[in-house]
Structures are given as structure tokens and as C-alpha cells.
C-alpha positions in Angstrom: 16.7 162.9 120.7 18.0 159.4 120.8 15.0 157.8 119.0 16.7 157.7 115.6 20.0 156.5 116.9 20.7 153.0 115.5 21.7 150.5 118.1 25.1 148.9 117.7 25.1 145.6 116.0 25.3 142.7 118.4 27.5 140.4 116.2 29.2 142.4 113.5 31.0 140.1 111.1 34.7 140.5 111.2 36.4 141.9 108.1 38.9 139.7 106.4 42.5 141.0 107.0 43.9 143.1 104.3 46.3 141.3 102.1 49.9 141.9 103.4 52.5 143.0 101.0 55.3 140.7 100.0 57.0 139.5 103.2 60.5 140.2 104.1 61.2 136.5 104.2 60.4 136.3 100.5 62.7 139.2 99.7 65.5 137.6 101.7 65.0 134.3 99.9 65.1 136.0 96.5 68.2 137.9 97.5 69.9 134.7 98.6 69.0 133.0 95.3 70.4 135.9 93.3 73.5 136.0 95.5 74.0 132.3 94.9 73.6 132.6 91.1 76.1 135.5 91.1 78.6 133.3 93.1 78.1 130.4 90.6 78.6 132.8 87.7 81.8 134.2 89.2 83.2 130.7 89.8 82.4 129.6 86.2 84.0 132.8 84.9 87.1 132.2 87.0 87.3 128.6 85.6 86.8 129.7 82.0 89.3 132.6 82.2 91.8 130.4 84.2 92.0 132.9 87.1 94.5 131.8 89.8 91.8 132.2 92.4 89.7 129.4 90.9 91.3 126.5 92.8 90.6 128.3 96.1 87.0 128.9 95.2 86.6 125.3 94.2 87.9 124.1 97.6 85.7 126.6 99.4 82.6 125.3 97.4 83.4 121.7 98.2 83.8 122.5 101.9 80.5 124.5 102.0 78.6 121.6 100.4 79.7 119.0 102.9 76.6 117.7 104.9 76.4 118.3 108.6 77.2 115.2 110.6 74.0 115.4 112.7 71.5 115.9 109.9 71.8 115.1 106.2 70.2 118.3 105.1 70.9 121.4 107.2 71.4 125.1 106.7 75.1 124.4 106.8 74.9 122.6 103.4 73.9 125.3 100.9 75.3 127.8 98.5 74.6 130.7 100.9 77.3 129.2 103.2 79.6 129.1 100.3 79.2 132.7 99.4 79.6 133.7 103.1 82.8 131.7 103.5 84.4 133.0 100.3 83.4 136.7 100.7 86.5 137.5 102.7 88.7 135.4 100.6 87.5 137.1 97.4 88.2 140.5 99.0 91.8 139.4 99.8 92.2 138.1 96.3 90.9 141.4 94.8 93.3 143.4 96.9 96.2 141.1 95.8 95.2 141.3 92.2 95.0 145.1 92.4 98.4 145.2 94.0 99.8 143.2 91.1 98.0 145.4 88.6 99.6 148.6 90.0 103.0 146.9 89.9 104.2 147.5 93.5 108.0 148.0 93.3 110.5 145.9 95.2 111.4 149.1 97.2 109.8 152.5 97.6 111.3 155.9 98.1 109.7 158.1 100.7 109.7 161.9 100.6 112.6 163.6 102.3 112.4 163.5 106.1 109.5 161.0 106.2 110.5 157.8 108.1 107.3 155.8 107.8 107.1 152.8 105.4 105.0 152.9 102.2 101.2 152.3 102.4 101.5 148.7 101.4 104.1 147.7 104.0 104.4 147.5 107.8 107.6 147.9 109.9 106.9 144.9 112.2 107.5 141.2 111.6 104.8 138.6 110.8 105.0 134.8 111.0 102.2 132.7 109.4 100.4 130.1 111.5 101.6 127.3 109.3 105.2 126.1 109.2 107.4 127.5 106.4 110.0 125.8 104.3 113.2 127.8 103.7 112.9 128.9 100.0 116.5 127.8 99.1 118.3 124.5 99.6 120.0 124.6 103.0 120.5 128.1 104.6 121.6 131.3 102.9 123.3 134.5 103.9 121.0 137.5 104.0 122.5 140.3 102.0 119.8 143.0 102.4 117.2 143.1 105.1 113.7 144.6 105.4 113.2 148.3 105.9 115.2 151.5 105.2 118.5 151.1 103.3 120.7 153.0 101.0 119.5 152.6 97.4 121.6 149.8 96.0 120.9 150.8 92.4 122.8 154.1 92.8 119.9 156.4 93.5 120.0 159.3 95.8 118.9 158.8 99.4 117.3 155.8 101.0 114.5 153.5 100.1 112.3 151.1 101.9 113.1 147.4 101.1 110.0 145.3 101.4 111.7 141.9 101.6 114.8 139.9 102.4 117.5 139.3 99.8 119.1 135.9 100.1 122.5 135.2 98.5 122.6 132.2 96.1 124.3 131.3 92.9 122.5 131.6 89.6 120.6 128.4 88.8 120.0 127.5 92.5 116.5 125.9 92.9 113.9 128.2 94.4 111.5 126.2 96.7 107.9 126.9 97.7 107.8 128.0 101.3 104.4 126.4 101.9 101.5 124.7 100.1 99.4 127.1 98.1 98.2 128.4 94.7 100.3 130.4 92.3 98.6 133.8 92.0 101.1 135.3 89.6 104.1 134.1 87.6 105.6 136.4 85.1 107.9 139.4 84.5 107.9 142.7 86.5 110.0 145.8 85.9 111.5 145.8 89.4 111.1 142.1 90.5 112.2 140.7 87.2 110.9 137.1 86.8 108.8 136.5 89.9 106.2 134.2 91.5 103.5 135.1 94.1 101.8 132.3 96.0 98.6 132.4 97.9 98.4 130.4 101.1 95.8 130.1 103.8 94.3 133.0 105.9 95.3 135.7 103.4 99.0 134.9 103.6 101.3 135.1 100.6 104.9 134.6 99.7 106.7 136.3 96.8 110.0 135.2 95.1 111.7 137.6 92.7 114.7 138.1 90.4 114.4 134.5 89.2 116.2 133.1 86.2 113.6 130.6 85.1 110.0 129.9 86.2 108.8 126.3 86.4 105.1 127.0 87.4 102.4 129.2 86.1 99.4 131.1 87.5 96.6 128.9 88.8 98.8 125.9 89.6 98.7 124.3 93.0 102.1 123.8 94.6 103.4 122.0 97.7 106.0 123.0 100.3 109.5 122.4 99.0 108.4 122.1 95.3 110.9 123.7 92.9 109.4 126.9 91.5 112.3 127.9 89.3 115.9 129.0 89.7 117.8 131.9 91.2 118.7 134.7 88.8 119.4 138.4 88.6 116.5 139.7 86.5 114.8 143.1 87.1 116.5 145.6 89.5 119.3 143.4 90.8 123.0 144.0 91.3 123.8 140.2 91.2 122.1 136.8 91.5 120.0 136.4 94.6 116.5 135.6 95.8 114.3 138.4 96.9 111.7 136.9 99.3 108.6 138.6 100.8 105.8 137.7 103.2 102.4 139.3 102.8 99.4 139.2 105.1 96.1 140.4 103.7 97.9 142.4 101.0 100.4 144.1 103.3 104.2 143.4 103.4 105.8 142.4 106.7 109.4 141.8 107.8 110.1 138.1 106.9 113.3 137.7 108.9 111.7 136.0 111.9 109.7 133.6 109.7 112.8 132.7 107.7 114.8 132.2 110.8 112.2 129.7 112.1 111.8 128.0 108.7 113.0 124.4 108.4 
């Protein structure tokens, strides 16, 4: 019964391997290329539209393109590094821009019996890692602190004040508390004439109720530079500077940072 069984071939030629589909490496490469092109397009758009985030993007790009000290061409010198380094910064900028768009008021009223701060504020203090310059010449008396207070505009009940009010005569110079880029400079229903400056690590400072503004969005400023003058624009009962500190889009009590400022 085995006479017709064909013997197995002694040396059967091996079949060529089937052509593999496009490798994951190629897909990752193309994804990186597209990501880099998108990042470049975003930077060019920011420059063309004069967005205040453009100077920060330009600095991040320059840092990402610096060659490694050990090798001239390494993976540390490419556009992918630029996109990775600026992703978190862009997210912080988007949150801040959205916060400006929805016009966060200087203070917020909570429902009756609710003692927690508004969603965009925290009750504790925060001090940036870099030194701060006091935002007025010399020192100034604090007229209203951070947190719950009786509504100074004559409203019923309490509101949550998200900054410190510093007494000063109208026309007193307002100084930048640290180096940074002006994110916003304009008029606000509650803040009046105000300036918002972006510093490092997602930190920001805000200056409100100003009389005149000497800088505009997108400008780079240095600590101690005159930003404008004290006024009483917006919801203000008299001339003073309303000062805020923000970290990653959230307001914190600036009293400790102001106390330690030079």
C-alpha cells in the first residue's frame, strides 16, 4: 500500500519570505515628519498673526536645535525634540488664552453656603522658583487680600478675591515682577486696563486697574521694566494695583511671594 507514496524530497528549495507590510518604523518616521511640519506651520502662523506665544516658541526652537556637545549630529538636535519640549508649554498657553477668552473676573461669587474657591483658583499660596521684583516702587500697603471678602462694590454677600490689592497713587509706575513675555495687554470689564505676563514653568503675573499701558501683547519685558501706571479702571473703588500670581492657569495667594519680593 506504500508503493505509490512519493518519497519526501531530500533538498526542497526554501521559499522566499513573504513581503512584509510597511514596517512600524516607517509609520513612526512619517508620523514624526508630519508632526514636525505641523509644528513648523504653527510657529509660522504664530509669527504671522503676532500671537504672544511666538517669542516662547522661537526660544524653544533655538534650544532644541542646539547640537549635543559630544556629537555634532545626535537625536537631541532635531525638530522632534522641539515638538516634545514645547507640547506642555503650548498646553499651558492654550489654557491661559482660553482663560482670557472667557474673561475671568477679578472676583467670583460662590453659591450661598459654599466656602470653596472658584474652579480657576486655589486657597493656598504659591511662590515661583525665580526671584520676584515688587510690582511698585518701594513697598505698598495691602488694602485687600486674597480669598473671601465682603463685596467692595456694594453687592450682597461675599466674593472670592483672586489677587492682592496694593495701595498706590494714580500715575505710580507699575513694574514687571520678572522677565517674561506679555500674553495680554488690553481692557477688561472687571480688570479695567490690565497686563498679563508669561514667565517660566507656566507661571504668570497679572496687573489690573491700570491707568495707561506701555507695552503690548507679544513684547518681551525684563524685571523692573515699567509696564504702565496705576489707575482705577474697571471695577475699582479707587486707584490701586490689583496683582495676581498664576501657576499653570490657576490663581494662588500672592501674599508670600510679594512679601519675599525685592
